[in-house]
N, C-alpha and C positions, 0 to 999 in steps of 0.2 A: 507381139513383135519380139523377136529374139534379141537378147541384150548385145549380141555381137554385130547386129545389123548397123548400128550407128553409135557414135560416142557422144554423150551429153555431158556437159559440165554440171556440177552441183547447182541447182537453182538457188537463187538468193531471194528470200522473202523480205519484203519491205512493208512497213506499215502503210495503211491506206492514206491517200492524199487527204489533206484537211478538207472538211466539208463533204467527204465522200458519202454517198447515199448507200444504204445496204442493198438497194435494188439495182446496182450497176450492171452493165453488160460485160460479158467476157470479151475482151478485145486483144488482138495480138498484132505486134509490129515485127516485121522481118527485114533483115539485111541479107538479101539473097546472094548465095555464092557456094562454092564447095564447102566452106565453113560458114554456115548460116547463123547469124546472130538473131536472137529472138528475145522479145520482152512481152509478157502477158499480164494484163490486169484482169483478175478474176472477178466473179460476181461479188466476192467479199471485199473488193477494193484493194486487195494485196497485189503487189507487183512482184513477179518472179522473172528471172532472165537467165540466159545461158547461151550456149552455142551447140550446134549439131553439125557433125561432119558427114558430108555426102560424097566423100572421096571414093571412087570405085575401087573395088578389089582387083587383084591380079587377073582373076578368071571371070570377072563380070562382063556382061554384054553392055553395049552402049546405053541401053535404057534403064539399067538397074539403079543408077543414081536418082532418076526421076521417080521410079517406082518406090524407092526407099523414102524419098521426100513426101510423096502423097500418103504413104503409110504412116509416116511420122505426123503429118498434119491430122490424119484421122485419129491417131492416138492422142494427140494434144487436145483435139476437139472432144474426144470421149472422156478424158481425164479432167478437163477443166470445166466441164459443163459446156453446153454448146457454144461455140464461138459465134459472136453476133456481128463482128466487124473485123476487117483485116486491113492494115496499112503496110505497104512495102516501099523500100527505098527504090525510087525510079531513077535508074542510071541511064544517061543518054550517051555517054562516051566511055569506052573501055580501052585500057592500055594494050590489051592483046586480043587476038581472035578467039583463042580458047576460052578466055574469061567471058567474052561476049556470047559465045555459044552456050556455055553453062548457064549464064544469067537468063538468056532467052528461053532455054529449056525449063528452068525452074519457074520462070514467070508464067510460061504456058501451062505448066502443071498446076501452079497455084491458082491461076484464074479459072481454069477448067474445073478444078476441085471446088472452088467457091461457087461457080455458076451452078454446078450440079446440086449444091445444097442451098442455094438461094442466099448466100452470105455476101453482103456488100464488101467491096474491096476498092482500095484507092492507092495509086502510086503517088509518092511525094518526092519532088526533086531533091537531090543531094544538097544543093545550096540552101534550100529552105530549112532542112534539118540542121545543118551545120550552123546557120545563122541563128536559129532558135537556141541551140545549145551553147554556143560560144560568142555570139555576136558578130561572127566573121563567117561569110559564106564559103570561104575556101580553107577552113581550118584543117590542120593536118591530123593524123591519127592520134598523136600524143595529146593534142588539145581536146579531142573528143573524149578520150579516156579520162583526162583531168576534169572535164565538165561533168561526166557521169559520177566520178568520185566526189566532186564538190556537192552533188545532190544526194550523197549518202549511199551510192551503189559501189560495188567493187567488181567492175567488169574484167573478165579474163583477157580480153583482147579488144581491138577496135571494132570488130564485127558486133560484139555484144554491146559495146558503148554506143554504136550507131543505132542499134535496135532500141536501146533504152531512150536515147534522145528522140527517136521517132515516136515512140509511145508517149513520152512526155509532151511532145509537140501536139499529138492528136488529142490528148486530154486537155491541154491548155487552150487549144483553139477550137475544141469541139469538132475535130476532124477537118479543120480549115474553114469552118463556118464563122467563127468569132474572130 
């Protein structure tokens, strides 16, 4: 994929969680949006995170954002060893129509991409993620960033902080089972 297709921030490697097994699955957590936050736990137990921009260019057609997103997912899957599980922030209310359309398109792209590869995926409500990270289900952006920093991460923005919180929730609850 061309380096000009999308902009990624520098990934931040973190040590494996205590008690991490060397045979962990590669899992990814996503905060879907024009600027998508992501956090990935690799097979080695290391957590990396960042953001990816899917803002359309001036001369892009309406579907280019989603094509870039699926190409990005394929590249992450190829580079990290196959992804074995996906969690995404499940948003039920959007402040604007455009944000709702972008989210819906990214979610459709994500779920169809995962279905084609037989990768399980799960949406997690926003309040669940915020409550796990901060103890408050309606925490603001600054509180989510502070919670990620308190756990040793340095998120670039709230999108990355949300993805980190989602991944930590998935690990702590075994994907909502525990």
